[in-house]
C-alpha positions in Angstrom: -8.7 4.5 42.8 -5.8 6.7 41.4 -4.4 3.7 39.5 -7.9 3.0 38.0 -8.2 6.6 36.8 -4.8 6.5 35.2 -5.7 3.2 33.5 -9.0 4.6 32.2 -7.2 7.8 31.0 -4.6 5.8 29.1 -7.2 3.5 27.6 -9.1 6.6 26.4 -6.0 8.1 24.9 -5.2 4.8 23.2 -8.8 4.6 21.8 -8.6 8.2 20.5 -5.2 7.7 18.9 -6.2 4.4 17.2 -9.4 5.7 15.6 -9.8 5.3 11.9 -11.6 7.5 9.5 -12.7 7.0 6.0 -13.2 9.6 3.3 -16.7 9.4 1.7 -18.6 11.5 -0.8 -22.2 12.3 -0.3 -24.3 14.9 -2.2 -21.2 15.8 -4.2 -19.4 16.8 -1.0 -16.6 15.0 0.9 -16.6 14.2 4.6 -15.2 11.6 7.0 -16.9 8.8 8.9 -15.6 6.6 11.7 -15.9 2.8 12.1 -19.3 3.2 13.8 -20.6 4.8 10.6 -21.2 8.2 12.1 -19.9 11.4 10.4 -16.9 12.8 12.4 -16.6 15.6 9.8 -19.7 16.4 7.9 -19.5 16.4 4.0 -18.4 20.0 3.1 -15.3 19.7 0.9 -15.2 19.7 -2.9 -11.8 18.0 -3.0 -10.0 16.2 -0.1 -7.7 13.3 0.6 -7.6 10.6 3.3 -6.2 11.1 6.7 -2.5 10.3 7.4 -0.7 10.9 10.7 -3.7 12.9 12.1 -4.0 15.3 9.2 -5.9 15.3 5.9 -5.3 17.5 2.9 -8.4 19.4 1.8 -9.2 22.1 -0.7 -10.7 25.5 0.0 -11.3 28.2 -2.6 -8.9 26.6 -5.0 -6.1 26.2 -2.4 -5.0 23.2 -0.3 -4.3 23.0 3.4 -4.7 20.4 6.2 -7.3 19.7 8.9 -7.3 17.5 12.0 -9.7 14.8 12.9 -12.2 17.3 14.4 -12.3 19.3 11.1 -10.2 22.2 12.5 -7.7 23.9 10.2 -4.1 23.1 11.4 -2.3 24.3 8.3 -4.0 27.1 6.3 -5.0 26.5 2.7 -2.1 28.3 1.1 -0.9 25.7 -1.4 -1.7 25.0 -5.0 -1.6 21.2 -4.3 -0.8 18.9 -1.4 0.2 15.3 -0.8 -0.3 13.1 2.3 1.9 13.3 5.4 4.4 10.5 5.9 7.1 10.4 8.5 6.0 13.9 9.7 6.6 15.4 6.3 4.3 16.3 3.4 5.0 17.5 -0.1 3.1 20.6 -1.2 3.1 22.9 -4.2 3.7 26.6 -3.4 3.3 28.7 -6.5 5.3 26.7 -9.1 7.6 25.0 -6.6 7.2 21.6 -4.8 8.5 21.8 -1.3 8.5 19.9 2.0 6.6 21.0 5.1 6.3 19.6 8.6 3.1 19.2 10.6 3.3 22.8 11.7 3.3 24.0 8.1 6.9 25.1 8.3 8.9 24.9 5.1 11.9 22.5 5.3 15.1 22.5 3.3 16.1 19.3 1.6 19.4 18.2 0.2 20.0 19.1 -3.4 17.7 17.1 -5.7 16.3 17.6 -9.1 12.9 16.3 -8.1 10.9 16.3 -4.8 9.7 12.8 -3.9 7.1 11.8 -1.2 8.3 10.2 2.0 7.6 6.5 2.5 8.7 4.4 5.5 10.8 7.2 6.8 12.8 7.9 3.6 12.5 9.8 0.4 14.4 9.6 -2.9 16.7 12.3 -4.1 17.9 12.6 -7.7 21.1 14.2 -8.9 21.9 13.8 -12.6 21.3 10.2 -13.6 21.6 8.8 -10.1 19.2 8.3 -7.2 19.8 8.2 -3.4 17.9 8.5 -0.1 17.3 11.0 2.6 15.7 10.3 6.0 12.9 12.2 7.8 15.5 14.6 9.4 16.3 15.5 5.8 19.8 14.1 6.1 21.3 12.1 3.3 21.5 8.4 4.2 22.5 7.2 0.7 24.4 9.3 -1.8 22.9 9.1 -5.3 24.4 6.0 -6.8 21.6 3.9 -8.3 20.0 4.2 -11.7 16.6 3.5 -10.2 15.0 2.7 -6.8 11.5 1.2 -6.5 9.2 2.2 -3.7 9.9 0.7 -0.3 7.8 -2.3 0.9 8.2 -3.4 4.5 11.5 -1.7 4.8 13.1 -2.9 1.6 13.4 -1.6 -2.0 14.6 -3.0 -5.3 17.4 -1.0 -6.9 18.9 -1.0 -10.4 22.5 -0.4 -11.3 23.8 -0.9 -14.8 20.7 -2.8 -15.8 21.1 -5.2 -12.9 18.8 -5.4 -9.8 19.4 -5.8 -6.1 17.8 -5.0 -2.7 18.5 -2.3 -0.1 17.0 -1.3 3.2 15.9 2.1 4.5 19.4 2.7 5.8 20.7 2.4 2.3 22.5 -0.9 3.1 22.8 -3.3 0.2 21.3 -6.6 1.2 21.4 -8.2 -2.2 24.0 -6.8 -4.7 22.6 -5.6 -8.1 23.6 -8.7 -10.1 20.2 -9.9 -11.4 18.2 -9.2 -14.5 15.0 -9.2 -12.4 14.3 -9.3 -8.7 11.3 -9.7 -6.4 10.4 -8.4 -3.0 12.5 -9.2 0.1 10.8 -11.7 2.5 12.5 -13.3 5.4 16.0 -12.8 3.9 15.0 -14.2 0.5 14.0 -12.8 -2.9 13.1 -14.4 -6.2 15.4 -13.3 -9.0 16.2 -14.0 -12.6 19.9 -14.6 -13.6 20.3 -14.5 -17.4 17.3 -16.8 -18.4 17.1 -18.8 -15.1 14.6 -18.0 -12.4 15.5 -18.9 -8.8 15.8 -17.6 -5.2 18.5 -15.4 -3.6 19.2 -16.3 0.0 22.4 -15.8 2.1 24.1 -14.2 -0.9 23.6 -17.4 -3.0 21.4 -17.8 -6.1 19.4 -21.1 -6.0 17.9 -22.0 -9.4 14.2 -23.3 -9.2 13.8 -26.3 -11.4 12.0 -25.4 -14.6 10.6 -22.1 -13.3 9.4 -19.7 -16.0 8.2 -17.0 -13.6 8.0 -16.5 -9.9 5.7 -14.2 -8.0 6.5 -12.3 -4.8 6.2 -13.9 -1.4 3.4 -12.4 0.6 2.4 -13.4 4.2 3.4 -17.1 4.1 6.5 -19.1 3.3 5.1 -20.3 -0.1 4.7 -18.4 -3.3 3.3 -19.3 -6.7 5.5 -20.0 -9.7 5.0 -21.1 -13.3 6.5 -24.2 -15.0 5.5 -25.5 -18.4 2.8 -22.9 -18.5 1.1 -24.2 -15.3 1.1 -22.7 -11.7 2.5 -24.5 -8.6 4.0 -23.4 -5.3 7.6 -23.2 -4.1 9.0 -22.7 -0.6 11.8 -20.4 0.6 14.4 -23.0 -0.3 13.1 -23.2 -3.9 11.5 -26.6 -3.7 8.3 -27.3 -5.5 6.0 -28.3 -2.6 2.8 -28.1 -4.7 3.2 -29.4 -8.3 2.5 -26.9 -11.1 -0.8 -28.3 -12.4 -3.1 -25.2 -12.1 -4.0 -22.7 -14.8 -3.7 -19.7 -12.5 -3.0 -19.1 -8.9 -2.7 -16.5 -6.2 -1.0 -16.1 -2.8 -1.5 -18.3 0.3 -3.3 -16.7 3.3 -4.8 -18.6 6.2 -3.1 -21.7 4.7 -5.4 -21.5 1.7 -4.7 -20.3 -1.8 -7.1 -19.6 -4.7 -6.3 -21.6 -7.9 -7.9 -21.8 -11.3 -8.7 -25.1 -13.0 -10.3 -24.7 -16.4 -12.6 -21.7 -16.0 -13.4 -22.1 -12.3 -11.6 -21.0 -9.1 -11.4 -23.0 -5.9 -9.0 -23.1 -2.8 -6.3 -25.6 -2.0 -4.5 -26.2 1.3 -0.7 -26.5 1.9 -0.8 -30.1 0.6 -2.4 -29.0 -2.7 -5.7 -30.7 -1.8 -8.9 -28.8 -2.7 -10.6 -27.6 0.5 -13.1 -25.5 -1.5 -13.9 -27.0 -4.9 -13.5 -24.9 -8.0 -17.0 -23.4 -8.5 -16.3 -19.6 -8.8 -15.6 -17.4 -11.8 -13.0 -15.5 -9.7 -11.6 -15.6 -6.2 -9.2 -13.5 -4.0 -7.0 -14.4 -1.0 -8.4 -14.7 2.5 -8.3 -11.7 4.7 -7.0 -12.0 8.3 -10.5 -12.3 9.6 -11.0 -15.6 7.7 -13.2 -14.3 4.8 -12.4 -14.3 1.1 -14.1 -12.5 -1.8 -15.5 -14.9 -4.5 -17.3 -14.1 -7.7 -20.2 -15.6 -9.5 -21.9 -12.9 -11.5 -20.9 -10.5 -8.7 -18.8 -10.7 -5.6 -19.6 -12.1 -2.2 -17.6 -13.7 0.7 -16.9 -17.2 1.9 -15.4 -18.5 5.2 -12.5 -20.9 5.5 -14.9 -23.9 5.2 -16.2 -22.6 1.9 -19.6 -21.5 3.2 -21.0 -18.4 1.5 -21.6 -16.0 4.4 -22.2 -12.8 2.3 -24.3 -13.2 -0.9 -22.6 -12.6 -4.3 -24.3 -9.3 -5.1 -21.5 -6.7 -4.7 -18.8 -5.0 -6.8 -15.3 -4.8 -5.2 -13.0 -3.5 -7.9 -11.4 -0.1 -7.6 -11.4 1.0 -11.2 -12.3 4.5 -12.0 -11.4 6.2 -8.7 -9.5 9.4 -9.1 -8.4 10.2 -5.6 -8.2 6.7 -4.1 -4.9 5.3 -2.7 -5.3 1.6 -2.6 -3.4 -1.0 -0.7 -2.6 -4.5 -1.8 -5.5 -6.4 -0.3 -8.2 -3.7 -0.8 -10.7 -6.2 -2.3 -11.2 -8.1 1.0 -11.9 -7.3 4.7 -9.4 -4.9 6.2 -9.5 -4.1 9.9 -13.0 -5.4 10.2 -14.7 -3.9 7.2 -14.8 -4.5 3.4 -15.5 -1.7 0.9 -18.0 -2.8 -1.7 -20.2 -1.3 -4.5 -23.9 -1.8 -4.8 -26.1 -0.3 -7.5 -23.6 2.4 -8.3 -22.9 3.4 -4.7 -20.1 2.5 -2.3 -20.3 1.4 1.3 -18.7 -0.8 3.9 -19.7 -4.3 4.9 -19.3 -5.8 8.3 -18.4 -9.5 8.6 -22.0 -10.4 9.4 -23.0 -9.0 6.0 -24.7 -5.9 7.3 -23.9 -2.5 5.8 -22.1 -0.1 8.1 -24.7 2.4 9.4 -26.8 1.3 6.4 -25.3 4.0 4.3 -24.2 4.1 0.7 -22.0 6.9 -0.8 -21.0 8.3 -4.2 -17.4 7.5 -3.3 -15.7 5.8 -0.4 -12.0 5.4 0.5 -10.5 2.7 2.6 -10.3 3.5 6.4 -7.0 5.0 7.3 -5.3 5.5 10.7 -5.9 9.0 11.8 -3.7 9.0 15.0 -1.2 11.8 15.1 2.5 10.8 15.1 5.3 12.9 16.7 7.1 15.2 14.4 10.3 13.5 13.3 12.2 16.3 11.6 14.2 19.1 13.0 15.5 20.6 9.8 15.6 24.4 9.4 12.4 26.0 8.2 13.8 27.2 4.9 12.4 27.0 1.4 13.5 24.1 -0.9 13.2 25.6 -4.3 12.4 22.7 -6.6 10.6 23.3 -9.9 9.3 19.8 -10.3 6.4 17.4 -9.7 6.0 14.7 -7.0 5.5 11.0 -7.3 5.3 7.8 -5.2 6.5 5.8 -8.1 10.1 4.5 -8.5 12.9 7.1 -8.5 14.1 7.0 -12.1 16.1 9.6 -13.9 14.2 11.3 -16.8 15.2 10.2 -20.3 17.6 12.5 -22.0 16.2 14.4 -25.0 17.6 13.6 -28.4 19.4 16.4 -30.0 
């Protein structure tokens, strides 16, 4: 009996910690709904942001603070602006200064930097003069400023520029691919596409492997194939740089669920790993399959098909994210993510379930993607001192500002 109670308690804690909330706007006020469609926090805020690590930045009387998933104030609204929490740290604006705070609202002191950057994947950029480095969530320097530019981290890796050449580092600041290429792609299973002089190829094991005739290569996503261009047409290469699907398509997109959308003439269809059409080209646009086996396809509007090509949700919705001011979109925001898809219908936004029904049959003036709201343990133990930085924040690449001409 005791073991059963402990199991139920742990299951309850896991459920609470894994809940997801979505920011929605109704009657010009912002609130938060859960995956069952009910309001966990009623619409009451004029401006607010999505939850991150158990906290959401909201505005009150012109100032920003943070609430928890029950709507309780955890950090008072004392700031002129506020960013999301990441790695237990958020960037906020106090008067004219941008500073770091922890989840208790305590001000943290960062190493010397000419600009405060948001944390991402446990690290943040620092900039000194014309060079950029990294600090970790304990606000310790893990990479002294040495690069001319660092792009945002993706899955633990980032592209870096040094003397107009590009390479790859990890979050420890370790150089995995030396900056020796005119262009470079994302790092996937120890491999990245790159351009050396005018030649496109792959970098793996420290070696550059030219890809026969490639004019452009796109990033590897979830599978061991990516699309590339040759003689103006799209085909697919593997991690060794071999053309496994000949370049005969007008356009193409990434493989997912062993299917990839390709364009022939003016119509999109889906091919398998052998380059055979599984779903004939009949659509005016198409996106990659989500993990639940549904993909967005467009006729006049957007709907969803399954892996056999059956239209399971009618083409009557909008799915694009253009025009959102406060949205933070992830890569596959046009499809199903964690069981729901955000869509637009007659000027309103809502969430579809895989069976085509609308979550709680509600439509909103605005709707963000669901975000994990579970709290994470605080990861910083830096002293609570002010970091006086008169600068703005950004999630973009760390790049020194251009020098003004005299």
